[in-house]
BALOBA-1460 file (C-alpha; in Angstrom, 3 decimals):
// residues 223
<rec num="1" residu="m" x="2.903" y="-51.280" z="-25.003"/>
<rec num="2" residu="k" x="5.172" y="-50.810" z="-22.005"/>
<rec num="3" residu="r" x="7.356" y="-47.748" z="-21.954"/>
<rec num="4" residu="s" x="10.641" y="-47.452" z="-20.052"/>
<rec num="5" residu="i" x="12.126" y="-44.330" z="-18.532"/>
<rec num="6" residu="q" x="15.910" y="-44.324" z="-18.635"/>
<rec num="7" residu="a" x="18.017" y="-43.712" z="-15.560"/>
<rec num="8" residu="g" x="19.159" y="-40.387" z="-16.946"/>
<rec num="9" residu="l" x="15.640" y="-39.078" z="-16.340"/>
<rec num="10" residu="m" x="14.819" y="-40.815" z="-13.091"/>
<rec num="11" residu="l" x="18.091" y="-40.797" z="-11.123"/>
<rec num="12" residu="p" x="18.158" y="-37.027" z="-10.573"/>
<rec num="13" residu="l" x="14.394" y="-37.225" z="-10.132"/>
<rec num="14" residu="i" x="14.211" y="-39.489" z="-7.126"/>
<rec num="15" residu="g" x="17.754" y="-40.504" z="-6.213"/>
<rec num="16" residu="i" x="17.138" y="-44.242" z="-6.496"/>
<rec num="17" residu="i" x="19.400" y="-47.089" z="-7.432"/>
<rec num="18" residu="f" x="18.671" y="-48.658" z="-10.798"/>
<rec num="19" residu="l" x="19.834" y="-48.413" z="-14.410"/>
<rec num="20" residu="t" x="16.575" y="-48.720" z="-16.299"/>
<rec num="21" residu="f" x="13.136" y="-48.997" z="-14.853"/>
<rec num="22" residu="n" x="9.829" y="-50.170" z="-16.290"/>
<rec num="23" residu="l" x="6.662" y="-48.438" z="-15.186"/>
<rec num="24" residu="a" x="5.025" y="-51.768" z="-14.433"/>
<rec num="25" residu="q" x="7.818" y="-52.843" z="-12.093"/>
<rec num="26" residu="a" x="8.352" y="-52.018" z="-8.445"/>
<rec num="27" residu="t" x="11.088" y="-49.525" z="-7.605"/>
<rec num="28" residu="t" x="13.380" y="-49.206" z="-4.618"/>
<rec num="29" residu="a" x="14.829" y="-46.127" z="-2.972"/>
<rec num="30" residu="v" x="17.657" y="-45.421" z="-0.571"/>
<rec num="31" residu="q" x="16.906" y="-43.249" z="2.446"/>
<rec num="32" residu="l" x="18.167" y="-39.739" z="1.882"/>
<rec num="33" residu="p" x="19.168" y="-37.268" z="4.602"/>
<rec num="34" residu="l" x="17.237" y="-34.011" z="4.557"/>
<rec num="35" residu="a" x="19.966" y="-31.953" z="2.864"/>
<rec num="36" residu="k" x="20.238" y="-34.523" z="0.058"/>
<rec num="37" residu="r" x="16.478" y="-34.476" z="-0.464"/>
<rec num="38" residu="l" x="16.725" y="-30.756" z="-1.062"/>
<rec num="39" residu="q" x="19.838" y="-31.154" z="-3.201"/>
<rec num="40" residu="y" x="18.224" y="-33.705" z="-5.516"/>
<rec num="41" residu="g" x="14.900" y="-31.883" z="-5.563"/>
<rec num="42" residu="g" x="14.759" y="-28.704" z="-7.620"/>
<rec num="43" residu="v" x="11.360" y="-27.680" z="-6.250"/>
<rec num="44" residu="s" x="10.288" y="-27.239" z="-2.634"/>
<rec num="45" residu="f" x="7.401" y="-25.352" z="-1.084"/>
<rec num="46" residu="e" x="4.556" y="-25.379" z="1.397"/>
<rec num="47" residu="g" x="1.189" y="-25.609" z="-0.291"/>
<rec num="48" residu="e" x="-2.225" y="-27.139" z="-0.757"/>
<rec num="49" residu="v" x="-3.769" y="-29.253" z="-3.508"/>
<rec num="50" residu="i" x="-6.742" y="-27.137" z="-4.586"/>
<rec num="51" residu="s" x="-8.470" y="-29.334" z="-7.177"/>
<rec num="52" residu="d" x="-9.167" y="-32.968" z="-7.954"/>
<rec num="53" residu="p" x="-6.393" y="-34.835" z="-9.809"/>
<rec num="54" residu="v" x="-6.643" y="-34.770" z="-13.605"/>
<rec num="55" residu="y" x="-5.847" y="-38.066" z="-15.348"/>
<rec num="56" residu="r" x="-4.718" y="-38.045" z="-18.973"/>
<rec num="57" residu="k" x="-2.271" y="-39.345" z="-21.564"/>
<rec num="58" residu="a" x="0.945" y="-37.493" z="-22.328"/>
<rec num="59" residu="s" x="3.806" y="-38.616" z="-24.581"/>
<rec num="60" residu="g" x="2.364" y="-42.136" z="-24.465"/>
<rec num="61" residu="f" x="2.315" y="-42.280" z="-20.665"/>
<rec num="62" residu="d" x="-0.590" y="-42.374" z="-18.229"/>
<rec num="63" residu="v" x="-0.097" y="-39.244" z="-16.133"/>
<rec num="64" residu="v" x="-1.865" y="-37.288" z="-13.424"/>
<rec num="65" residu="d" x="-1.855" y="-33.523" z="-12.889"/>
<rec num="66" residu="y" x="-1.877" y="-32.045" z="-9.385"/>
<rec num="67" residu="t" x="-2.539" y="-28.328" z="-8.956"/>
<rec num="68" residu="f" x="-1.071" y="-26.702" z="-5.839"/>
<rec num="69" residu="q" x="-1.663" y="-23.313" z="-4.302"/>
<rec num="70" residu="i" x="1.814" y="-22.203" z="-3.264"/>
<rec num="71" residu="s" x="1.823" y="-20.583" z="0.181"/>
<rec num="72" residu="d" x="5.558" y="-20.441" z="0.922"/>
<rec num="73" residu="i" x="8.454" y="-21.239" z="-1.413"/>
<rec num="74" residu="i" x="11.359" y="-23.037" z="0.262"/>
<rec num="75" residu="k" x="13.617" y="-23.645" z="-2.740"/>
<rec num="76" residu="p" x="12.989" y="-21.248" z="-5.640"/>
<rec num="77" residu="f" x="11.864" y="-22.871" z="-8.881"/>
<rec num="78" residu="t" x="10.406" y="-22.091" z="-12.275"/>
<rec num="79" residu="n" x="6.663" y="-22.423" z="-12.815"/>
<rec num="80" residu="p" x="6.429" y="-25.073" z="-15.582"/>
<rec num="81" residu="q" x="3.333" y="-23.372" z="-17.012"/>
<rec num="82" residu="t" x="4.744" y="-19.833" z="-17.291"/>
<rec num="83" residu="n" x="8.504" y="-20.499" z="-17.433"/>
<rec num="84" residu="q" x="8.828" y="-17.695" z="-14.891"/>
<rec num="85" residu="p" x="10.002" y="-17.887" z="-11.275"/>
<rec num="86" residu="a" x="7.175" y="-19.207" z="-9.112"/>
<rec num="87" residu="v" x="5.844" y="-16.850" z="-6.450"/>
<rec num="88" residu="n" x="3.888" y="-17.274" z="-3.233"/>
<rec num="89" residu="g" x="0.140" y="-17.334" z="-3.807"/>
<rec num="90" residu="e" x="0.488" y="-18.762" z="-7.298"/>
<rec num="91" residu="q" x="-1.214" y="-21.910" z="-8.586"/>
<rec num="92" residu="v" x="1.190" y="-24.415" z="-10.156"/>
<rec num="93" residu="t" x="0.410" y="-27.770" z="-11.783"/>
<rec num="94" residu="f" x="2.836" y="-30.695" z="-11.569"/>
<rec num="95" residu="t" x="2.582" y="-33.845" z="-13.697"/>
<rec num="96" residu="f" x="3.409" y="-37.309" z="-12.316"/>
<rec num="97" residu="v" x="3.659" y="-40.546" z="-14.275"/>
<rec num="98" residu="r" x="1.083" y="-43.021" z="-12.990"/>
<rec num="99" residu="g" x="1.830" y="-46.634" z="-12.126"/>
<rec num="100" residu="i" x="5.206" y="-46.105" z="-10.444"/>
<rec num="101" residu="a" x="5.392" y="-48.104" z="-7.236"/>
<rec num="102" residu="n" x="5.786" y="-46.192" z="-3.980"/>
<rec num="103" residu="v" x="5.228" y="-42.762" z="-5.510"/>
<rec num="104" residu="p" x="2.646" y="-41.032" z="-3.303"/>
<rec num="105" residu="t" x="-0.576" y="-39.648" z="-4.694"/>
<rec num="106" residu="f" x="-2.389" y="-36.485" z="-3.665"/>
<rec num="107" residu="t" x="-6.032" y="-35.622" z="-3.169"/>
<rec num="108" residu="k" x="-7.800" y="-32.285" z="-3.060"/>
<rec num="109" residu="g" x="-7.228" y="-30.670" z="0.322"/>
<rec num="110" residu="f" x="-3.726" y="-32.044" z="0.912"/>
<rec num="111" residu="k" x="-1.656" y="-29.542" z="2.882"/>
<rec num="112" residu="g" x="2.006" y="-29.867" z="3.625"/>
<rec num="113" residu="i" x="5.609" y="-29.388" z="2.559"/>
<rec num="114" residu="v" x="6.897" y="-31.076" z="-0.581"/>
<rec num="115" residu="v" x="10.206" y="-31.565" z="-2.366"/>
<rec num="116" residu="f" x="9.873" y="-32.418" z="-6.059"/>
<rec num="117" residu="n" x="12.412" y="-32.854" z="-8.785"/>
<rec num="118" residu="t" x="12.609" y="-30.123" z="-11.400"/>
<rec num="119" residu="p" x="10.136" y="-31.107" z="-14.159"/>
<rec num="120" residu="s" x="12.049" y="-32.828" z="-16.954"/>
<rec num="121" residu="k" x="12.699" y="-30.753" z="-20.060"/>
<rec num="122" residu="q" x="11.766" y="-33.632" z="-22.353"/>
<rec num="123" residu="y" x="8.454" y="-34.687" z="-20.830"/>
<rec num="124" residu="g" x="7.613" y="-32.159" z="-18.134"/>
<rec num="125" residu="f" x="7.198" y="-34.974" z="-15.591"/>
<rec num="126" residu="t" x="8.271" y="-34.802" z="-11.962"/>
<rec num="127" residu="a" x="7.980" y="-36.834" z="-8.734"/>
<rec num="128" residu="p" x="8.751" y="-36.394" z="-5.035"/>
<rec num="129" residu="t" x="12.428" y="-36.734" z="-4.171"/>
<rec num="130" residu="g" x="13.244" y="-40.266" z="-3.034"/>
<rec num="131" residu="l" x="9.744" y="-41.442" z="-3.931"/>
<rec num="132" residu="g" x="7.732" y="-40.636" z="-0.780"/>
<rec num="133" residu="q" x="10.663" y="-39.022" z="1.031"/>
<rec num="134" residu="g" x="9.805" y="-35.625" z="-0.421"/>
<rec num="135" residu="v" x="6.315" y="-35.378" z="1.075"/>
<rec num="136" residu="f" x="5.556" y="-34.029" z="4.562"/>
<rec num="137" residu="q" x="1.807" y="-33.844" z="5.098"/>
<rec num="138" residu="f" x="0.424" y="-31.665" z="7.862"/>
<rec num="139" residu="s" x="-1.480" y="-33.590" z="10.520"/>
<rec num="140" residu="g" x="-2.256" y="-33.503" z="14.229"/>
<rec num="141" residu="t" x="-4.986" y="-31.667" z="16.101"/>
<rec num="142" residu="t" x="-3.753" y="-28.307" z="14.848"/>
<rec num="143" residu="g" x="-2.973" y="-29.550" z="11.345"/>
<rec num="144" residu="s" x="0.532" y="-28.172" z="11.593"/>
<rec num="145" residu="t" x="2.832" y="-31.089" z="12.464"/>
<rec num="146" residu="v" x="4.629" y="-33.520" z="10.166"/>
<rec num="147" residu="s" x="6.188" y="-36.952" z="10.602"/>
<rec num="148" residu="a" x="9.978" y="-37.055" z="10.685"/>
<rec num="149" residu="d" x="11.622" y="-40.328" z="9.678"/>
<rec num="150" residu="a" x="14.970" y="-41.502" z="11.037"/>
<rec num="151" residu="g" x="16.490" y="-41.380" z="7.541"/>
<rec num="152" residu="m" x="16.311" y="-37.576" z="7.572"/>
<rec num="153" residu="g" x="19.367" y="-37.505" z="9.851"/>
<rec num="154" residu="l" x="18.048" y="-34.591" z="11.884"/>
<rec num="155" residu="k" x="20.582" y="-35.006" z="14.698"/>
<rec num="156" residu="n" x="23.381" y="-34.401" z="12.172"/>
<rec num="157" residu="l" x="22.110" y="-30.965" z="11.163"/>
<rec num="158" residu="r" x="24.052" y="-27.989" z="12.471"/>
<rec num="159" residu="m" x="24.483" y="-24.282" z="11.919"/>
<rec num="160" residu="k" x="27.585" y="-23.544" z="9.870"/>
<rec num="161" residu="s" x="30.490" y="-22.282" z="11.956"/>
<rec num="162" residu="s" x="30.722" y="-19.209" z="9.745"/>
<rec num="163" residu="v" x="27.116" y="-18.251" z="10.556"/>
<rec num="164" residu="s" x="26.219" y="-16.400" z="13.743"/>
<rec num="165" residu="a" x="22.603" y="-16.153" z="14.839"/>
<rec num="166" residu="s" x="23.372" y="-13.547" z="17.493"/>
<rec num="167" residu="g" x="21.508" y="-10.310" z="16.835"/>
<rec num="168" residu="n" x="19.839" y="-11.672" z="13.694"/>
<rec num="169" residu="k" x="16.156" y="-12.300" z="14.405"/>
<rec num="170" residu="n" x="15.599" y="-14.564" z="11.389"/>
<rec num="171" residu="l" x="18.667" y="-16.665" z="12.150"/>
<rec num="172" residu="e" x="17.658" y="-16.884" z="15.812"/>
<rec num="173" residu="i" x="14.323" y="-18.360" z="14.723"/>
<rec num="174" residu="t" x="16.151" y="-20.771" z="12.423"/>
<rec num="175" residu="s" x="18.557" y="-21.758" z="15.209"/>
<rec num="176" residu="k" x="15.673" y="-22.468" z="17.593"/>
<rec num="177" residu="a" x="13.933" y="-24.573" z="14.940"/>
<rec num="178" residu="l" x="17.205" y="-26.417" z="14.334"/>
<rec num="179" residu="g" x="17.392" y="-27.337" z="18.013"/>
<rec num="180" residu="t" x="13.890" y="-28.795" z="17.872"/>
<rec num="181" residu="l" x="14.795" y="-30.964" z="14.881"/>
<rec num="182" residu="q" x="18.094" y="-32.080" z="16.429"/>
<rec num="183" residu="n" x="16.259" y="-33.226" z="19.563"/>
<rec num="184" residu="a" x="13.751" y="-35.124" z="17.421"/>
<rec num="185" residu="g" x="16.557" y="-36.770" z="15.471"/>
<rec num="186" residu="a" x="18.298" y="-37.959" z="18.624"/>
<rec num="187" residu="s" x="15.502" y="-40.478" z="19.195"/>
<rec num="188" residu="e" x="16.245" y="-42.243" z="15.871"/>
<rec num="189" residu="v" x="12.571" y="-43.149" z="15.523"/>
<rec num="190" residu="e" x="9.741" y="-41.624" z="13.571"/>
<rec num="191" residu="r" x="8.075" y="-38.811" z="15.473"/>
<rec num="192" residu="t" x="6.156" y="-35.638" z="14.802"/>
<rec num="193" residu="i" x="7.749" y="-32.207" z="14.574"/>
<rec num="194" residu="p" x="6.301" y="-28.741" z="13.932"/>
<rec num="195" residu="g" x="5.967" y="-28.119" z="10.226"/>
<rec num="196" residu="s" x="7.068" y="-24.512" z="10.717"/>
<rec num="197" residu="d" x="10.351" y="-25.682" z="12.260"/>
<rec num="198" residu="l" x="10.991" y="-28.129" z="9.437"/>
<rec num="199" residu="k" x="10.326" y="-25.396" z="6.885"/>
<rec num="200" residu="s" x="12.621" y="-22.962" z="8.675"/>
<rec num="201" residu="v" x="15.477" y="-25.462" z="8.734"/>
<rec num="202" residu="m" x="14.922" y="-26.411" z="5.095"/>
<rec num="203" residu="k" x="15.167" y="-22.735" z="4.146"/>
<rec num="204" residu="g" x="18.379" y="-22.548" z="6.174"/>
<rec num="205" residu="i" x="19.822" y="-25.486" z="4.238"/>
<rec num="206" residu="v" x="18.904" y="-23.894" z="0.909"/>
<rec num="207" residu="a" x="20.410" y="-20.572" z="2.038"/>
<rec num="208" residu="g" x="23.672" y="-22.272" z="2.995"/>
<rec num="209" residu="e" x="23.262" y="-21.455" z="6.704"/>
<rec num="210" residu="i" x="22.771" y="-25.050" z="7.862"/>
<rec num="211" residu="e" x="24.811" y="-28.097" z="6.960"/>
<rec num="212" residu="q" x="24.328" y="-31.808" z="7.508"/>
<rec num="213" residu="v" x="27.200" y="-34.083" z="8.424"/>
<rec num="214" residu="q" x="27.057" y="-37.816" z="7.697"/>
<rec num="215" residu="g" x="29.864" y="-40.057" z="8.889"/>
<rec num="216" residu="g" x="32.219" y="-37.133" z="9.266"/>
<rec num="217" residu="s" x="31.654" y="-35.742" z="5.781"/>
<rec num="218" residu="s" x="29.688" y="-32.672" z="4.811"/>
<rec num="219" residu="g" x="26.158" y="-33.115" z="3.538"/>
<rec num="220" residu="t" x="25.556" y="-29.481" z="2.666"/>
<rec num="221" residu="l" x="23.366" y="-28.473" z="-0.230"/>
<rec num="222" residu="n" x="25.309" y="-27.640" z="-3.359"/>
<rec num="223" residu="q" x="23.519" y="-24.910" z="-5.251"/>
């Protein structure tokens, strides 16, 4: 029997436009700028899938469990298994509902940066923000670059006027990374960028050091 997930669960989960959605139906998603992806996603980190996916039934749904080794937390979150703040080096399992169109899947060995929604309190399910917009897989000859899509709005990122990078080593690194992403965004086409720079800028957004302007209005992350 088909089960439906109401918009109250899925809208904050993936930021898509629909009222009710059936697991057997295709879904659509609007392109989200980077700051919005972090705003809608309650979980963000760099990590690696360390085991094969586990397929099972949960609350009447077909689900899949992915276990990640967390190497660097970008947006602090609660480990759904321990109900304690997740820490670097920890193994955390996330549960996705299967059969949702356009939601990416993971295999053992995946390495990259992800943005997931906070697992729902009712079911414990999650998904990448904006369907596949919350997944940045490492690739390239060094295995350290990611693809940046035009929807990320990288050219509209900027350091907040109240923040000065002068004399602050960490902020100087963030500012340099920001320049790399702004240059990539100016091309308005998909291209590769260093994963370390993307991570640095994402941390700056979460920390309130970097803002994103869209059409003259602020796109900063609201904590």
